[in-house]
N, C-alpha and C positions, 0 to 999 in steps of 0.2 A: 435186691425184695425193693422193691415199691410202698412203703407205706403210706396210707390218709391219713391224717391223722381228723378230718371229720369218722367218728363215730371209729375210730383202731382198724381199721379196716389195711391188711398184709398183704402183700398177693408176691406170690415168687416161683416159680415155676423145678420140678426136682426133677432131677435127673437123674436115671439111671446107673447105678457100678460103674458099668460097661459101658454108656455113653451113646451107649442104640433107639431106648429112649427116651420122652421125655414130658411128662403133663403139669400143667398151669396149679395151680392155687388160690383158691380166694379164704385167708383167716380172718374170722372175726377174736379178737378179744386179749390178756394176757399175753403177751411172747415171755417163753419161754428163756431166759439167758444162754441158755448152750446153744441157741440158735442165731447162725454163725452161718458165711456164707464161704462154702467146704466142705459143713460139718455133718454129720446122719444125723437122721430126723424120720421118726416115729408119723403118719401121718395116715386121720384116721378121717372116714370124712361121710358124703356124696355122690356121684357121679355124675352133671349136669353141662352136656351142650362137652363131653371134652373137657369141665372144671373142675377137680374134686375144692367143693364147697361143702363151709359146713363142719369140717373141719375141726380135729382135734390134734396136738403136738404132744409127740413126746420127746 
């Protein structure tokens, strides 16, 4: 995970549990405490040029 201090932008890549597919995500907002490397996450947003943006994290 890569977090930019300006604007609170977080960039990370989701990897399918099978490891076959991945999807870059750009998130701006308060990062949930449960968002850690290796944890499962549900992300909702808009796919734009193969990047998920305007995301909501659960």
